[in-house]
N, C-alpha and C positions, 0 to 999 in steps of 0.2 A: 712328162708334162706336169708342171706344178699347178696346183689348184688352190694355192694359199689364199688368194684374194676372193675367189668365187665362193659364195655362200652355198650351203647344201640345198638341194632341190628335192621336193617330195616326189616319190615315184610316179604318182598319177599325173602331176603337172608335166613331167618330162614325157610320159607316155602319150598324153593328149597332144603335145606339141609335135611329136614325131608322126602321130596318126593323121594330123592335118596336112602333112606335106604331100605333094604329088609324087608319083612314082619317079619322075625325072629328078626331083630334088632329093629324094631318099638316096639315090645312087651317089649323090655328092656329099652326103651328110658326114661320113667318116673323115673325108679330107677337110671339110670345113671345121670340124671339131679340133683338129690337130693343133692349131696355133691360137685358139681362142684364149686360153689361160694367160699366154704371154701378152695379150692385148688388154687385159683387164686393168682398170684404173679405179682406185677407191675414191668415192665422192665424200664431200664434207658431211653430208647428211646420213652417212652409213650405207648409201647405195654403192653399187659397183657398175661401171660402164665398160662395155666392150665395143670398140668402133670397128666397122667394116668399110674402110675407105672414107670418103667425104660425105656420102649420102645416107649412110645407115649407121645407127648406134643402138645397141641393146642395153637397157638399164634394168638392173635387178634391184629390187627394194625388199629385202627380207623382212619378215614380220617380227613380232616380239620374241619368238623362239630362236631367231637367228637364221631361219631357213625360209626358202621360198615355198610357200605352201598353197598359193592360189595363183591362178593364171594371170590375174591383173597385176601381180607383183613382178612380172617379166614383160617389158614393153619394148617394142622395136619401132624405130622412126621411119622405116621404109614403107613403100606403098602396099606391099603384099602382106604386111603384118595384120593379124598374128599368124598367118599361114606361111611364114617366110622361113627361109633356110637360116638366116642370121639368128633368129630367136631360138630355133630348135638346136642349132649348133652350140650356142652359149649355154643353154640348159644342159645339153649333153656333156659339155666339158666340166660342169660343176660336179662335186661329189654328191652321192646319193644320201639323202637325209634319212635318219632313223624315224621310227614311228613317233607319233605325238608323245612328248615326255609325260603329259598328263595321263596317257593311257598306260604308261609303263611305270607309273609311280608306285609307291608303297602304300598299301591300304592302311598301314598302321604306323606311319611316321618313320619309316626306315631312313637310312642314310644315303638315299639317292639310288640311281640305276646301277645295276651291276654290269660288269664287262660282258657277261653273257647276253644281256639285253641290248647292249650298245655296240655290237659287233664282236664276233668271237675272237678272243685275244690270241689264241694259238694261230688262227688263220691270218690275223692282221699283222702280227709281229714275227711270225716264224714259229718253229716248233718250240714247245716248252713254255709258252707264255702263260703267266698266272691268270687265274679266273677268279673273279670276286667272290662267287658264292660257293666255292669248293669247300667241302666239309671233310675232316680227317677221319681216320679209322678209329674205332673205339667201340666195338660191339660187345666185348666181353664185360660183363658186370663185375664191378670191383667195389670194395667198401671205401667210403670217403675217409679222408684223414681225420685224426682225432680232433673233434671240434663239436660245438653244440649242434644238435640235430636240427635240420632245416624244418620250416613249417611244413605241414602236410600238403602234398601236391594236390591240386585240383585236377581230376582226370579230364583230359582233353576230349571234347565231344567228337564222336565219329564223323568224319567228313561225309558230306552228302554224295551219293553216287553221281559220277559224271553223266550228263545227259547224252543220249545217243546222237550220232552225227545226223544233222538235218539234211533235207533234200537240197537246200541252197548250198550247204557246205560240200555236198557231193558234186554238184555242178561246178562249183569254184575249183575243187580239187581236180576235176577232169580237165578244166581249162588250163590249170597250172601244169598238169602232166603234159598236155599237148604242147604248150609253150616251151617247157623244159626239154621235151623230146626233140623239138625243132632246134633248140639251142645246142643240144648235144650233137645232133646230126651235122650242124654247121661247124662246130668246133671253134677254137680260139681264132683260127685264121679267118673264118667267115662270120664270126660272131660279133659283128659291129654294132653300131648304135641302134639300127632298126631291129635286129634280133633281141638286143637287150631291152628295148622299149616294149616289145611284145611280152617279155618275161616280167617286166615291171607292171604292165597292165594286168597280167594274171595275178601278180603278187598283191596289187591293190584290191582286186576282186576278192582274193582270199581274205584280206584284212576285213573288208566289208561283210564277208560271210562269217566272221568270227573264227578265223584260222590264223592266229598270230604266229604260231610256230612255223607254219608253212610259209607265211610271208617273210619271216626272218631268214628261213633257209633260202628262199628265192633271192633275197637281197645279198646274201653271202655269195651266191653264184654270180650275180651281176658284178659285184665288186671284184670277185676273182677273175672274171673275164676281162674286166677293165685292166686290172693289174697285169695279167698275162699279156694282153695286147700292148701294154706300155713297157713290157719287159721289166717289171718291177723286181728288184732283187729279193724282196720279201715274199714273193708269191711263187710257189712251186706248182708244177702240174699235179703232183700227188695230192696237194691240199685242195686244188680245184676239183680233181676227180672225186675226192671224198665229199666235197660239197654237193656235187652232182648226185652221187650215190645217196646221200641223206635226203636230198630234196625229192628225187624220184621215188625212193622207198616210202617216204611219208605220203607223197601225193597218191601213190598207187593204193595204199591202204585206205586212205580217205575216199578216193574215187570209187573203190569197190564197195563202200558202205559197210565194211566189216570191221572198221577200226573202232576201238573203244572211244567214249566221249573224251577221255583225257588226252587222246592223240591230237586234238585240236589245239591244245596249249591254252595258256591263260594270258590275257593282255595285262593283267595286274597281278602282282604277287599277293597271294591269299595267306593271311595269318590265322592260326588257330590258337585258342587259349592253351597255354602250357602250364598254368598254375605257378607254383614257386619252384625256382630252379637254383641249384648251387653249381656254378661253372668255374673252371680253372683254365688259365691261359696256357697254350702250348707254344705258339710262335706267331710272328707276323709275316705276311707275304705281300710284297709290292705288286700292284696291279697297274698295268700300262697298256692301253689299247691304241692302235694306229688311227682309230676314229676320233681320238682326242680326249679320251677319258683316262683319268689316273686316280690313284688312291691306294688304299691298304685294306687287307682283310686280316683280321686276327682270328686264329683258330682256337676254339675252346673245347673243353671236354667236361661233360657232366659227371656228377658223382657216380652215376650208374653206368658210365662208359659211353653215353650217347654223345654224338658230335654236334657242335654248334659253331656258328661264325657270327662275327660282327664286322660289317663292311662300311667303308666310307669311300665311295667311288663317285667322282663328279668330273665335269669338264676341267681340264687343266694341264694334262700332259706330265712330263717328267718332273717339273718343279713341284707340282702338287703331290706326286708320288713321294718325294723326299720329305715334304712337310707333313703329309698325312701320317707318316709313321710315328710322329710324336704329338699328333693332334688329339684333342679331347674326344672321348668316346660319347657319341650321342645315344645314350641308353639310360633312361630313367633318372636323369640328373646325376649320374655317377661322376665322381671326381677323378677317375683314372683317365690317363691318355692311353693310346694304343700300345705304346712301349710298356707302360705299367701293367696294362691288362694282360699282355702276353706273358708276364711273369707273375701276375697276381690272380685274383679271383673275384667273383661277384655273387652275391645273393640277390637274385632277381625275383621280385614279388609281382604277381599279375603279369607274368611273362607271356608274350605272344611269339609263336614260332611258325615259320613258313615250312612248306613241305621239304625244302632243301636244307633245313637246319638253321636258317638265318633268324636271328633274334630281332624282333621289331622294337621300335622306340615309341610306342604309343603314350598318350597322356596319362593313362592309368598305370603305367609301368614304373616301378621304383627299383633302384639298385643300390646295394650297400657293398663297399669293398671288403674283400676277405683276404686272408693270407694265401698266397699261391702255394703250389706244390712243386717239388722238384721232380724231374723225370724218373728218379729212383723211388718216388712215393706213389701210392695208389691215389687216384685211378690211372695216372699217366704211365706207371710202370707196366701196366697190362698191355700197352701198345707194343712194348719191346720184348715181352715174354713169349709171345706167340711165334711159333716157327714160321719162317718167311713163306714156305710153300703154302701153309694153311692161310696165312694172311693174304697172300696173292690170290688164292682161290676165292676168298671172300670179296676181294676187290673186283675180280672179274665177274662174279655173280651179281654184285651190286651194280656194276657198270651196265651189264646186260639188262637188268631189271629197270634201270633208269634211262634206257634208250641207247646204251652203248657208248656214251661219252665219258672217257676216263677223267676229263678235267672240267666237266660241266657241273651244273648244280647238283649238290649231293655227293660229289665224288669223295673218295676216301684217301686218307694218307696211310702210309705204311712205315712202321718203325722197326729198326733192327740195330744190333751191335755188329760192327765190322772192323776189320784190320786193313790198313792201307797197304796195297801192293805196289802201286806206282802209276805213272801216266801212260796212257795209250791214246795218242792223238789228242783230241780235245776232251777226252774222258779221263776219269780217275778210276782205276781198277781196284776194287776192294773185295775181300773175302768175308762172307758172313761168319760170325763167331761160331765155334763149335763144329767146324768142318763143313760149313754150309757152302752154297754155290758162289762163284765169282759174279760180282755185279759191276756194272759200269755206272758211275755217277756223272751226270751231265748237267750243265747249268739249267736251272729252272726258268731262267729268263735270259734271252740273248742280247739284251740291250747293253752296250759297252759302258754306259754310265752307271749301271747297277753292278754291285760287287760280286754277283754270283760266280762269274767265270774266274775272277781274280782269286776268290777264296778257294775254289777248287784247285787252281794252280798251286796255291800255297800248301794245300793239303797233300798234293801229289809229291811235294818235296820232302815228305816225312814218311817214308815207308816203315811199316811196323807199328805205327801209332794206332791205338784203338780208339774208335769213335762210336758214339751213339748217334744215329742218323734218323731224321724224320723227314719224309719226302713223299712225292707223288709218283707212283709207278708209271712209266711210259709204256703204254700198251701197244705202241707201234714199233717198238724195238725190243730185241731180246735182252732179258735180264738187265734192264736199265731203270735206274731210279733218279728222279730229279729232286735233289735234297732242298728243303726249305730251311732247315736248322740242324745244327750239330751240337753235341755236348760230350763231356767226358764219360767214360764207362766206369761205373762204380767198382772199386777194387782193383782196377788195372794200373800197373806201374807206369807204362808208357801211354799216356793219354793226354787230353787237352788240359791246359792250365789257364782257365779263363778268368778275366777280372771279376771281382766280387760283385760289382754293380750289374754285370750281365746275368747274374743269378742262375748260373749253371748251364746256359746254352747260348749259342750265337745264332742270330737270325741272318742267314747268308745273303738276304736281300738288303740288309741295313748295316750290319756290323762288318768290319774288315779284320780278318785274322792277320796277325803279325807273327814273326818268328818267336817272340817271347811267349806266345800262347802255346807253344809246343815243347815237349821235353827236350832238354839239352842233349846234344849228340845224336839226334835222330835225323837231322837235315843232311841231305847228300845231293850232289849235283845230278843232273839228268843222267839216266842210265845209258850205257853205251849202245845197247840195243833196245828195240821196242818191247814193252811189257805185253805178255800174252793176256788177252782178255777172255780166254777160254773159248769153247765151241759156241758157234752162233747158228742154231738150227734154222733161223729165219733166212740168214744169208746163204746157207748151204743148200737150201731147197730151191728148185727151179721156178718157184712161184714168181720170182722177179720178172720172168718172161711174160707172165700174164699181166703183171702190173704195167710193164712197158707197153703191151698191146692196148690196155685200157687207156693209158696216158696218151698213146698215139691217137686214139680216137678223140680224146679231149682236145688235143692240140690241133689235129688236122681234120677232125670230123669223120663222118661216115666214109668219105672217099679214101682217106688215109688207111682205114682199117680194111677196106676192100682191096687196096693195092697190096697190103700184106698177104691177103688170101691168095692173090694171083701168083705170088712168088713161091719160093721153096721154104720161106720162113714159117708158114702156117703148118706144113707137114712136120718140120723139125720141132716146132713148139709142141705139137701134140705127142710126138714120139718121146721127147725128153720128159714130158709130164707123165706119160704112161709108164715109162721105165722107172720113174721115181715113186710109183704107186699112187699118183694123183690123177686117176682116170676121170673123176668127176670134173676137175679143172680142165682136162683135155677136151672132154665132150662139150663143155660150155664155151671154151675158146673156139672150137670148130664151128659151133652154132653161131657165135658172134660174127666170125669172119664170113661165114656163108650168108648170113642175113645182110651184112654190110654190102656184099656184092650182088644181092638180089634186087634188081631194078627192072621189073617186067615192063615191056613197052608194047604198044599196039602196032598195027601195020604202018602207021604214019610216024612212028618213033616217039610217040607221046607216052609218058609214064602212066601205067594203069593203076598203080598203087603208090602215090607220092607221099603217103603218110610215113612218118618216122616212128610210129608207135611200136611196131615189131622190132625195129633195130634198138630202140631204147630199152625194151624189155629184155632183149638178149644181152645188151651191155650191162644192165642192172643185175641180171642173174649172175653173170660172171663176176661183177664187182662185189656182190654180197657174198658169194662163195669164197672169193679171195680174202675178204676181210675176216670171215670165220676161220679159214685155214690158217691165216697169219696169227690170229688171236690164239689158236690152239698151240702153235709153235712157240709163241711168246710165253704162254703158261708153262709149257714144258721146260723152257730155259731157266725157270726159277727153281727147278727141282735139284 
């Protein structure tokens, strides 16, 4: 279903429209939504009209933000309006609007909303999507290159402790838990517009209670349900299961009242004074979200090894992604563009820094261009000197401390020197220099118009070539790195020969590698047989059976999991997990299937416990255990 013409609709407007319907009309809502988008016609005044026969027409008049944010902006001409099926169906067919842009703005004049705020990019575009506010690795302190010493830094004030969760937030979290549990119990099959509206109502309540993180997680689940029901090629059950897990886990902590104040999230990015900073460019990363946002993030490294980013992400899509890569940097009146900053440096005076390392562009900030550093110079060289096992352990520790998101705000990049082995499917197999493990390089972004995949195919044609790689570890796959940039290995004979104006590295999301960039004589046709990517502990473990059970529940709801319990599959699943030494996973899987089939009834056949609470808790326990077990296996694959 195409929704190109229909403007986004605020969650509370849609929830109110569905709530006003009678029980009889609610049963017809999903069928009415199916063809609304095809009936949409754009008006000359910016409105959109959807006709239902000759007697009814719904007119949407979005506000200045481009979204329908008030009930009076959606009007139907029928006699039942506003409690009519036409109006609710039209609103239900439109995309879900993000939160008010003013609430997600930058406190200090940043370059617009990030992809994390405007729809998770990995979820919207498939695996490997770039995220605007990701920050690279760089924990080891290293001396700055020879140059005048920077002005003394002003110590940043200690952030105020986050307030405790309020009673209103606890009530909102409980309502969100209940709505999410019912949506999970229904599954994609029965998770139509009415179920989604209940979840949107709870999300709006969470927003009013000051829980922006919970609201954003709920919107991701609703968008995932919609995409799955429409059989969107970009939406997988695994991604939707992960969205349910994150939402349930966050709601459970908040509802229990035991979560720290920071678990509520922040509707606005908060910047702290960072004093004077000397930062050096590492690479550029294109950012493209299916919710319509595009731009670039430039990754920077401080003289002390701290990680920073400068982002420019706004509405615009693919065209803006390509243009933003060479657009001017909105930071303290600096004269560099993002391409120049990725190879240069800045002396930032009066710097403001967010918790995820993003530099603010406030009025009091000034920036002076500096000479950049090569990847073989400090502080950048420290990124590639650390053993990959230690670097990966640091990435995992940091991801766990920041909420478990490997590509979210504050995520880290990993650098290493590798030797190309060859292609293995859509991956490039490389071996870490010095007898390290085999790694798989996969595109950092799946969009065909971006050069990530083409560059990896070109690299795979040159086995034996040494590369210096900087990328983001994929924590959902064994020994997998999603490279953002590559460069030559200092002192290696067979390595890249990059143009001088690229200044020692290629941004895989913007540059295109050619045959002339590789040593002569290294190119060869595709190997006769597949290249071995080495052992995969994640694929070899029977945990995929647990994942399939959880995804079955997401797709078919509680009833589908109960059906699995009645057959022989449940016993076989537990037996295989137990034999593999995964007794905890086996016990949790048994508990999940048993709870799914537990539907006690009274003498008249009525359910005595219709709540989905216990089922959701059993599903969440198994999902959290699975995520932890898979994360351990992924960590082991980097050894």
